[in-house]
N, C-alpha and C positions, 0 to 999 in steps of 0.2 A: 078639485081642491085637495090640499095636502093635510093630513092629520098629524098633529104633534103627538108623539108618544114619549111619555116620561117613564123612565125606569127608576122606580123608587125602591131602594134597598132597605131603608129604615125611616122611622118617624120618631122625632123627639118631642116629648111634651114637657113643658116647664110650668110649674105652679108653685108659687110662694118660695122661690129659690131652689126647689127640688126639681131634678131632671130625671125623666124616665125615657128610655129609648126602646122601641119595639122593632125587631127585625135585625138583620145583620148590619153591624156598623163598625167602622174603623175610625177612631179619633186621631187627629193630629196631636203631636206632643203638647202644643200650646193649649189645645182644647182639654186634654187630660189634666194639665196643670190647673185649669179653672175649676175642676171637679175635686180639688184637694179637700178632703174632709177635716183635716187638722192643720189649717193654715197657721204659720208661725211656729210650727213644731221644728225642733232642731235635730239634725243628724248627729248622733253621738260620736261618730268618727271624725267627721269634717268640721263639726261645730257650726255648720252653715244651715240656714233655713231649708227645709225639704220642699222641693217643688213637686215631686211625685213620690209620696210615701209608699214604700213597697214592703210587703210582709213576707218573711221567710217561712219555710215549713215548720220551724220550731218556735215561731211566734215573735221574732224580732223585726222591728221596722227601721229601715234606713232609707235614704233617698235612692231612687232608681239608679242614678249615675254611680253611686257608691257601690251598690250591688254589682253593677256591670264591671267596675274595676276589680272588685274582689273576685268575681268569677273568672276573669281573665288571668288573674295572678295565682290564686290558691284554691278556689272552689270550696271554701269552708266558711262557716259563720264565725266571725271573730269573737263572738261572745261565748259560744258553746263548743267550738271546734267541730261541730257536726258538718258532714259533707253535704254540699249542694251540687246536684248533678248538672242542672241547667237553669236558664232563666224561666223555663216553663214551670218550675216548682214555685216561683215567686208570684205574688199577687199584688198588683198595683191597686192601692186603696183609693176609692172614689166616694163621693157623697151617696152614690147608689148602693155600694156594697159595704160601707163602713160598719153599719149596725150588725151585719152578719159576722164580721170578723173582730170587732173591738174587744170581745171577751177573750180572744186568743192572743192578744198583743201583750207580751211579757214586759216590754219597756215603755208602755204608754205614759206612765207617770214621769219617767226621766225625759222623754222627748217633749212633754208638755210643760215641764217645770221651768223652762226658759221663756214662757210667754210674757 
């Protein structure tokens, strides 16, 4: 007889709308969007709803795609003119990590004001 072997890299638990993942995990872009902790928030540069709110080292949140474009063009935060070396310095905000970072967000009122 053949044994089935399952290589499980991570397990995700969902309870009352909150998700927790244990182990190594890589989420698809659409799965990350579903973890948006501030749905309806507006990107201050594009004035479009943010799909993946992403935090800069100096505390500003823009959509992931906006940060990608900025890093390709100028590598600075448009609000502070502080240099951003790479995407590794940015943090994609999710329902799992939002509470840890919300006090560091400088423009939280501005992005939520359009709800």
